[in-house]
C-alpha positions as CSV (number, residue, x, y, z in Angstrom):
1,X,0.1,0.2,0.0
2,X,3.2,2.4,0.7
3,X,4.2,1.9,-2.4
4,X,1.6,2.1,-4.0
5,X,0.4,5.5,-2.1
6,X,4.6,7.0,-3.8
7,X,3.5,6.1,-7.1
8,X,0.4,8.1,-6.6
9,X,2.5,10.9,-5.1
10,X,4.4,10.9,-7.6
11,X,1.4,10.7,-11.1
12,X,0.5,13.7,-7.8
13,X,3.5,16.2,-8.8
14,X,3.4,15.4,-12.9
15,X,0.0,16.8,-12.9
16,X,0.7,19.7,-10.9
17,X,3.7,20.2,-13.4
18,X,1.1,19.2,-16.1
19,X,-0.7,22.5,-15.0
20,X,2.2,24.8,-15.2
21,X,3.1,23.7,-18.6
22,X,-0.9,24.3,-19.8
23,X,-0.1,28.0,-18.7
24,X,2.4,28.7,-20.6
25,X,1.2,27.5,-23.6
26,X,0.0,30.6,-24.8
27,X,2.0,33.1,-23.7
28,X,5.2,30.7,-25.0
29,X,3.8,29.8,-28.2
30,X,0.7,31.2,-29.3
31,X,1.4,34.6,-28.5
32,X,4.7,35.1,-30.5
33,X,2.8,33.1,-33.3
34,X,-0.4,35.9,-33.0
35,X,2.6,38.6,-32.9
36,X,3.8,38.4,-36.1
37,X,0.8,36.8,-38.5
38,X,-1.8,38.5,-36.8
39,X,-0.5,41.8,-35.9
40,X,2.5,41.5,-38.7
41,X,5.3,42.5,-36.1
42,X,8.9,41.1,-36.0
43,X,9.5,37.9,-35.0
44,X,12.0,39.9,-32.6
45,X,9.0,41.6,-30.7
46,X,7.9,38.1,-29.4
47,X,12.5,36.8,-29.0
48,X,12.7,40.0,-26.4
49,X,9.0,39.4,-24.3
50,X,10.0,35.2,-24.7
51,X,13.6,36.1,-23.7
52,X,12.0,38.5,-21.0
53,X,10.7,35.5,-19.9
54,X,13.7,33.7,-19.8
55,X,15.0,36.3,-18.4
56,X,13.0,36.4,-15.1
57,X,13.4,33.6,-13.9
58,X,16.7,34.7,-12.1
59,X,14.1,34.7,-9.2
60,X,14.0,30.6,-9.2
61,X,17.6,30.8,-6.6
62,X,15.4,33.6,-4.0
63,X,12.2,31.4,-4.4
64,X,14.6,28.4,-3.6
65,X,16.4,30.0,-0.4
66,X,12.8,30.8,1.0
67,X,11.5,28.0,0.9
68,X,14.7,26.2,2.6
69,X,14.1,28.8,4.8
70,X,10.6,27.8,5.8
71,X,10.5,24.3,5.9
72,X,7.6,24.1,3.1
73,X,7.3,23.5,-0.4
74,X,3.2,24.2,-1.1
75,X,2.9,28.0,-0.4
76,X,5.6,28.5,-3.2
77,X,3.8,26.0,-5.2
78,X,0.6,27.6,-5.2
79,X,1.8,31.4,-5.0
80,X,3.9,30.2,-8.1
81,X,0.7,29.2,-10.3
82,X,-1.5,31.9,-9.2
83,X,1.2,34.5,-9.9
84,X,1.8,32.5,-13.6
85,X,-2.4,32.1,-14.4
86,X,-2.9,35.5,-14.3
87,X,0.3,36.4,-15.9
88,X,-0.6,34.2,-18.6
89,X,-3.8,35.7,-18.8
90,X,-2.6,39.2,-19.0
91,X,-0.2,38.0,-22.1
92,X,-3.5,37.6,-23.8
93,X,-5.5,41.1,-23.1
94,X,-1.6,42.9,-23.8
95,X,-2.0,41.3,-26.9
96,X,-5.2,43.1,-27.7
97,X,-4.1,46.2,-26.7
98,X,-1.0,46.1,-29.2
99,X,-3.4,46.0,-31.6
100,X,-4.2,49.2,-30.9
101,X,-1.3,51.0,-29.1
102,X,2.1,48.8,-30.1
103,X,3.9,50.5,-27.7
104,X,1.5,50.5,-24.7
105,X,0.5,46.6,-25.2
106,X,4.0,46.1,-25.5
107,X,4.8,47.2,-22.8
108,X,1.7,45.5,-20.7
109,X,3.7,42.6,-22.5
110,X,7.0,42.8,-20.6
111,X,5.2,43.4,-17.3
112,X,3.2,40.1,-18.2
113,X,5.4,38.0,-19.0
114,X,7.6,39.3,-16.1
115,X,5.1,37.8,-14.4
116,X,4.7,34.0,-16.4
117,X,8.7,33.7,-15.7
118,X,8.5,34.0,-11.8
119,X,5.4,32.1,-11.9
120,X,7.2,29.0,-13.1
121,X,10.2,29.7,-11.7
122,X,8.7,29.9,-8.3
123,X,5.9,26.6,-9.2
124,X,8.0,24.7,-10.3
125,X,11.7,25.8,-8.6
126,X,8.9,24.2,-5.5
127,X,7.5,21.4,-7.2
128,X,11.4,20.0,-8.2
129,X,12.4,20.2,-4.1
130,X,9.1,18.9,-2.7
131,X,10.6,15.9,-5.3
132,X,13.6,15.7,-3.7
133,X,13.2,15.5,-0.5
134,X,10.2,13.4,-0.4
135,X,10.5,10.7,-3.0
136,X,12.9,7.8,-2.4
137,X,15.9,7.6,-3.9
138,X,15.3,4.5,-5.7
139,X,12.6,6.1,-7.4
140,X,14.1,9.3,-8.4
141,X,14.5,8.3,-12.5
142,X,11.2,7.0,-13.2
143,X,9.5,10.3,-10.9
144,X,11.9,12.0,-13.1
145,X,10.5,10.9,-16.4
146,X,6.5,10.8,-15.1
147,X,6.9,14.3,-14.6
148,X,8.2,14.8,-17.8
149,X,6.0,13.1,-19.9
150,X,3.2,15.0,-17.9
151,X,4.7,18.7,-18.1
152,X,4.4,17.4,-21.9
153,X,0.9,16.0,-22.1
154,X,-0.3,19.6,-20.0
155,X,1.5,21.1,-22.5
156,X,-0.2,19.2,-25.6
157,X,-3.5,19.1,-24.2
158,X,-3.1,22.7,-23.6
159,X,-2.6,23.6,-27.1
160,X,-4.8,20.5,-28.9
161,X,-7.9,22.1,-26.3
162,X,-7.1,25.7,-26.8
163,X,-6.4,26.0,-30.3
164,X,-10.1,24.3,-31.7
165,X,-11.1,26.3,-29.6
166,X,-9.3,29.5,-30.3
167,X,-10.4,28.5,-34.2
168,X,-12.4,30.9,-35.9
169,X,-9.4,33.0,-33.8
170,X,-10.6,36.6,-32.9
171,X,-8.6,39.2,-29.6
172,X,-11.8,38.3,-27.3
173,X,-11.6,34.9,-28.3
174,X,-7.8,34.5,-27.4
175,X,-8.4,35.9,-24.2
176,X,-11.5,34.0,-23.3
177,X,-9.9,30.7,-24.3
178,X,-6.8,32.0,-21.8
179,X,-9.4,32.4,-19.0
180,X,-10.4,28.8,-19.8
181,X,-7.1,27.3,-20.1
182,X,-5.5,29.1,-16.5
183,X,-8.8,28.3,-14.3
184,X,-9.5,24.4,-15.8
185,X,-5.1,24.1,-15.2
186,X,-4.6,26.5,-11.8
187,X,-8.3,24.2,-10.7
188,X,-6.4,21.2,-11.2
189,X,-3.3,22.0,-9.6
190,X,-4.8,23.2,-6.1
191,X,-6.2,20.0,-6.2
192,X,-3.2,17.4,-6.9
193,X,-1.3,19.5,-4.2
194,X,-4.2,18.9,-1.5
195,X,-2.1,17.0,0.9
196,X,0.4,15.8,-0.2
197,X,3.2,17.5,1.5
198,X,2.9,17.3,5.2
199,X,5.2,18.6,8.4
200,X,7.9,17.2,9.0
201,X,7.8,15.5,12.0
202,X,11.5,16.3,13.3
203,X,11.1,20.5,11.9
204,X,13.7,23.0,12.9
205,X,11.5,24.9,16.2
206,X,13.2,28.2,14.8
207,X,12.9,29.9,10.5
208,X,16.1,31.1,9.2
209,X,16.4,34.7,8.2
210,X,15.4,35.5,5.2
211,X,17.3,38.5,3.4
212,X,19.6,40.1,0.5
213,X,22.3,38.8,2.5
214,X,20.8,35.8,3.3
215,X,20.5,34.9,0.1
216,X,23.9,35.4,-1.4
217,X,25.1,33.4,2.0
218,X,23.0,30.5,0.7
219,X,24.1,30.9,-3.3
220,X,27.9,31.5,-2.0
221,X,28.1,28.4,0.5
222,X,26.7,25.6,-2.2
223,X,28.3,27.0,-5.3
224,X,31.8,26.1,-3.8
225,X,30.9,22.9,-3.1
226,X,32.0,20.6,-6.1
227,X,29.5,18.4,-7.4
228,X,26.7,21.3,-7.1
229,X,29.1,24.0,-8.8
230,X,30.1,21.7,-11.7
231,X,26.5,20.1,-12.5
232,X,25.4,24.0,-12.3
233,X,28.0,24.8,-15.7
234,X,27.1,20.9,-17.0
235,X,22.8,21.9,-17.2
236,X,24.0,25.5,-19.0
237,X,26.5,24.0,-21.5
238,X,23.7,20.6,-21.8
239,X,20.7,23.2,-22.1
240,X,22.4,25.6,-24.9
241,X,24.0,22.2,-26.9
242,X,20.1,21.1,-26.3
243,X,18.3,24.1,-27.7
244,X,20.3,25.6,-30.3
245,X,18.7,23.2,-32.8
246,X,15.4,24.8,-31.7
247,X,15.0,26.5,-34.3
248,X,16.9,25.0,-36.9
249,X,15.7,21.3,-37.6
250,X,12.6,22.2,-39.3
251,X,13.9,24.6,-42.0
252,X,17.1,22.1,-42.2
253,X,15.1,19.1,-43.2
254,X,13.2,21.4,-46.0
255,X,16.1,22.7,-47.5
256,X,18.2,19.8,-47.2
257,X,15.6,17.3,-47.8
258,X,12.6,19.4,-49.7
259,X,10.7,18.5,-47.4
260,X,7.3,20.9,-47.1
261,X,5.8,22.5,-43.5
262,X,3.9,19.2,-43.1
263,X,6.3,16.9,-43.7
264,X,9.0,18.4,-41.4
265,X,7.0,18.7,-39.4
266,X,6.3,14.9,-38.6
267,X,9.7,14.5,-38.9
268,X,10.7,16.8,-35.4
269,X,7.9,14.8,-34.4
270,X,9.3,11.8,-34.7
271,X,12.4,13.5,-32.5
272,X,10.6,14.5,-29.7
273,X,8.7,11.4,-29.5
274,X,11.6,9.3,-29.2
275,X,12.9,11.9,-26.4
276,X,10.1,10.4,-24.9
277,X,11.1,6.9,-25.6
278,X,14.7,8.0,-24.1
279,X,12.6,9.3,-21.4
280,X,10.9,6.2,-20.5
281,X,14.3,4.0,-20.8
282,X,15.5,6.3,-18.7
283,X,13.0,5.4,-16.5
284,X,13.6,1.5,-16.5
285,X,17.2,1.3,-16.0
286,X,17.0,3.2,-13.9
287,X,14.7,1.9,-11.6
288,X,16.5,-1.6,-12.3
289,X,20.2,-0.4,-11.3
290,X,17.7,1.7,-8.3
291,X,18.6,4.8,-8.7
292,X,22.7,4.2,-7.8
293,X,24.4,8.0,-8.3
294,X,27.0,6.3,-10.9
295,X,24.5,4.9,-13.5
296,X,22.0,7.9,-13.5
297,X,25.6,9.7,-14.5
298,X,26.3,7.3,-16.3
299,X,23.0,8.0,-18.7
300,X,23.5,11.1,-18.8
301,X,26.9,10.8,-19.8
302,X,25.6,8.5,-22.6
303,X,22.5,10.6,-23.7
304,X,25.2,13.1,-23.8
305,X,27.8,11.2,-26.9
306,X,24.7,9.9,-28.0
307,X,23.3,12.8,-28.5
308,X,26.3,14.7,-30.1
309,X,27.2,11.1,-32.5
310,X,24.1,12.0,-34.0
311,X,24.1,16.0,-34.3
312,X,27.2,15.1,-36.2
313,X,24.6,12.4,-38.4
314,X,23.2,15.7,-38.6
315,X,25.6,17.8,-39.9
316,X,27.1,15.0,-42.1
317,X,23.4,15.2,-43.6
318,X,23.7,18.4,-44.6
319,X,26.2,18.4,-46.4
320,X,25.7,14.9,-48.4
321,X,21.6,15.0,-48.3
322,X,21.4,12.7,-51.0
323,X,20.5,9.0,-49.0
324,X,21.0,10.5,-45.9
325,X,18.6,7.8,-43.7
326,X,17.3,11.4,-42.0
327,X,14.3,9.7,-40.4
328,X,16.9,7.6,-38.1
329,X,19.0,10.0,-37.7
330,X,16.4,12.9,-36.1
331,X,15.0,9.8,-34.2
332,X,18.4,9.1,-33.1
333,X,19.0,12.3,-31.9
334,X,15.8,12.7,-29.8
335,X,15.9,9.1,-27.9
336,X,19.5,10.5,-27.0
337,X,18.2,13.0,-25.6
338,X,15.7,11.6,-23.7
339,X,18.6,9.7,-22.3
340,X,20.8,12.3,-21.1
341,X,16.9,14.9,-19.7
342,X,16.1,11.1,-18.0
343,X,18.9,10.3,-16.3
344,X,20.3,14.4,-15.6
345,X,16.9,15.4,-13.9
346,X,17.1,12.0,-11.7
347,X,21.0,13.2,-11.3
348,X,20.0,16.7,-10.2
349,X,17.5,15.0,-7.3
350,X,20.1,13.6,-5.7
351,X,22.6,15.9,-5.8
352,X,20.0,18.6,-4.6
353,X,20.2,17.1,-1.1
354,X,24.1,16.8,-1.4
355,X,26.2,19.0,1.2
356,X,26.5,19.9,4.7
357,X,23.7,21.8,4.7
358,X,19.7,22.3,4.2
359,X,20.0,23.9,0.3
360,X,17.8,21.8,-1.0
361,X,15.6,24.4,-3.1
362,X,18.5,26.6,-2.9
363,X,20.7,24.6,-5.3
364,X,17.5,23.7,-7.5
365,X,16.9,27.5,-8.0
366,X,20.5,27.4,-9.1
367,X,19.7,24.6,-11.6
368,X,16.5,25.9,-12.8
369,X,18.8,29.3,-13.4
370,X,21.2,27.6,-14.8
371,X,19.2,25.5,-17.3
372,X,16.8,28.8,-18.3
373,X,19.5,30.5,-19.4
374,X,21.3,28.2,-21.2
375,X,17.6,27.3,-23.2
376,X,17.5,31.3,-24.0
377,X,21.1,31.1,-25.0
378,X,21.1,28.7,-26.8
379,X,18.0,29.7,-29.1
380,X,20.1,32.6,-29.8
381,X,22.6,31.4,-30.9
382,X,22.1,28.2,-32.4
383,X,19.8,30.9,-34.7
384,X,22.1,33.3,-34.7
385,X,25.4,31.0,-35.7
386,X,23.2,29.7,-38.9
387,X,23.0,33.1,-40.4
388,X,26.4,34.5,-39.9
389,X,27.6,30.5,-41.2
390,X,24.8,30.8,-43.9
391,X,26.0,34.3,-45.2
392,X,30.2,32.9,-44.9
393,X,29.3,29.5,-45.9
394,X,26.1,28.7,-48.0
395,X,23.6,27.1,-46.6
396,X,24.5,23.4,-46.3
397,X,28.0,24.2,-44.6
398,X,26.3,26.7,-42.4
399,X,23.6,24.2,-41.1
400,X,26.2,21.6,-40.8
401,X,28.5,24.2,-38.3
402,X,25.4,24.7,-36.2
403,X,25.4,21.1,-35.8
404,X,29.1,20.4,-35.1
405,X,28.7,23.1,-32.1
406,X,25.7,21.6,-30.8
407,X,27.7,18.2,-31.1
408,X,31.1,19.5,-29.5
409,X,28.7,21.5,-26.7
410,X,27.3,17.8,-25.8
411,X,30.9,16.0,-25.5
412,X,31.6,18.8,-23.3
413,X,28.5,18.5,-21.3
414,X,29.6,14.3,-20.9
415,X,33.3,15.6,-20.0
416,X,31.6,17.4,-17.2
417,X,28.8,14.8,-16.0
418,X,32.1,12.5,-15.8
419,X,33.8,14.8,-12.9
420,X,30.0,15.0,-11.1
421,X,30.2,11.3,-10.6
422,X,33.1,10.7,-7.9
423,X,30.6,13.5,-6.0
424,X,27.2,11.2,-7.2
425,X,28.6,8.3,-5.5
426,X,29.0,9.9,-1.9
427,X,26.1,9.8,0.1
428,X,24.3,12.4,1.4
429,X,24.7,14.7,4.3
430,X,22.5,13.9,7.2
431,X,20.3,17.7,6.9
432,X,20.6,19.0,9.7
433,X,17.5,17.5,12.8
434,X,14.6,17.9,9.5
435,X,14.1,13.7,7.8
436,X,12.0,14.2,5.0
437,X,9.3,11.7,4.6
438,X,10.1,9.5,1.3
439,X,7.7,8.8,-0.3
């Protein structure tokens, strides 16, 4: 019965992540398209707003420390979901303002995307900290996969239903659909949180102080931990590598292999489907290996190296497209991405609890900030590098350069992960007098 309850709790945490993902769909995916197509704005306008969304996630470290200091995660999850929901609706409303007043609407959009970034940072960091402090290490690999897949499910469901509800499109309908998506997702997230976190029987009698100096001191403390510092750098490098292809892959498929928009989208879908398969395989292996830290790091290293090999294949395909097994290549790349992501997330949960102080939230905040920053940098770097390399050497060599740089970054990430393995194999230091309830 306890095992069943543990898996149910993991599923509930995943559904909270799904609700968070659902509320990001319209501001991150739909609105940039509306700005370009319906309003005729430059892609740069949408890029600035989405980039600001990533920049706003610097609050992850502050929220992580605050949840450590309070000793509870749920209040910050609820706060994050609330701010995210309200800001998501505000972002849709800002688009209606842009239709009449570009400057005023853009200013409103910046404010809304600041809230979206903070909401994701607060809820995302806190739910991951709850996972790290309440899930048995043997279940962390499958837990990482379940939570990731449920988040993808929430995003896909919101995109599908919201897209249909928005047809035929109007600015009024955009706001109405946004309100309904937020209401359903927020309500579902709150429902999943009921009774999920219980106060520990061995908590501190006094709470830690909270202030700028205390946050800075906590960050300095974790930064002097070799495993934490190396893993933070690893996340940044691997996320840059992972996301450089985001704005490049479908263009590459059309330019190099002559696929139209529908065909390239389908093949890109194979990439995402293979990611899910890689996540599932990493979960099974992690469970079979009882969540051993070295095994999780090994999966991460293997996934990074295989991702680098897949990108090498894409680079060769750009130079020799005729007869190249591009579908297999893209699927292999996706599978490797899933393996690396599953191992990395499971390792992250374990590493967040290592060290001399109770700092899971602070460490996960640092990891999350590195992820968000790397994601944004990778998005920009991939597109910019393609433009520069293509202008200098032509389209096909340009694609080869982008994929080659990505591959090198994945190899560098694998080397960083290897440096972590010794620290990951060490047992976590007992955390003062607070003993987390493990599921």
